N, C-alpha and C positions, 0 to 999 in steps of 0.2 A: 185146246183139245178139239174144239169144233172144226177148226181149219185142218188139223191133222186127219180127223175122220173124213172130212170132205175130200182131202187130197188123195186118200186111198180108196174112196168110193163107198164109205160107210155112211148111211143116212143117219143123221143125228136123232131122228125119231125112232130108230131101232136100238138106241143106246140108253141105258139107265146108269147114272153116275151116283155112287154112294161113297161115303168116307168111313174109315174105321171108327174115328171119333166124330161125335155129332156137334162138338163145339171146339173152337180153336184154342189150343193151349196158349198160355201167356207167352208173349214174344214170338209167336209162331214157331215155337220149338216142336220137336217130335214129341208125341204123347208118351207119358210114362206108362209102364206096364199096367198099373192099376187103372189109369184113365182109359186105356184101350179096353181092358177087361170090362169096365163098367158099361161100355157101349156095344160090346160084341153080340149080346143077345138081340139087341135092336137090329144090328146088321144082319144077323142070321134070319130074323123075321122078314127083313126086306128081301133077302135072297129067296126065301120060301114063297113069298108073294109074287115076285117077278119071274121065278123059275128060269133063270138064264141057262143057256147051253154053254156059253163062254163068259169067263170073267177075266178082264185084263187087270192085273195087279200093278198099279203104278207106284214103283219104288219099294224100298226095303220095309217101310212101316206096314204097308199093305201085305207084302209078301210074308213077313215074319208072323204077323198076327193071323193070317188066314191059313198059310201052309205050315208054319212052324219056325221056331228059332234056328233050326239047323240049316235053313235056306239063307243064302246070301244073294243079293241082287246081281252082283257082278258075275257069279258063276251060273245063276239061274236064268237070267234074262234071255229071252228068245227060245226057251225050251218049254214045250207043253208039259203040263202036269195034269193028270186026270184023277179026279176023286168024286165018288158018288154021282157019276154021269155028268159032271161039269168039267169042262176043259179050262184050265187056268193058263194064262200067258203072262208071266212076269216080264216087266220092262221098266225102263227108266221113268222116274217121275218127271213130269214136264219142267219142274223147277231145276232139275239136274241139267236139262238141255240148255237152259239159260246160263248156267255156270260153265258148261263145257259143250260147245257146239258140235264137237266131234261125235257126241253120243246121238245126234240127230239121225245119223245113217242107220244105226242099230234100231232106234225107235221106229223109224220108217219101215224097216224090214219086219219088225215085230207086228206092226199094225197091218202090214200086207198079209202076214200069216193069219191074223185074226179075220181079215176080209175073206180069205179062202174058206174059213169055217162057216161064214155066212152063206157062201155059195154052195157048200156041200150039203 
């Protein structure tokens, strides 16, 4: 992620990274709904403290837990969603880029859109 941010000109010290769950589920699997729910209040507190203008949602776990189950990463990635004066950019999770390098182009475009928000 650091290299991706650097590549589009986002300074790492301007970025705060948080996860939906605060501990890794067994076998590095996606968290179950109850595991995510147990951590969401903590995540909401982090957002209140940091007061971001932009949140990049990396992958379907972040997207569904933050914006809702009706969102899918394939249809949503690259499209801004605004709620409560925060702009959300859904994009591929970095692990997806390792499995399918063709997603790197979309990921790069999405981060460039994020960079534009820092400039405005």
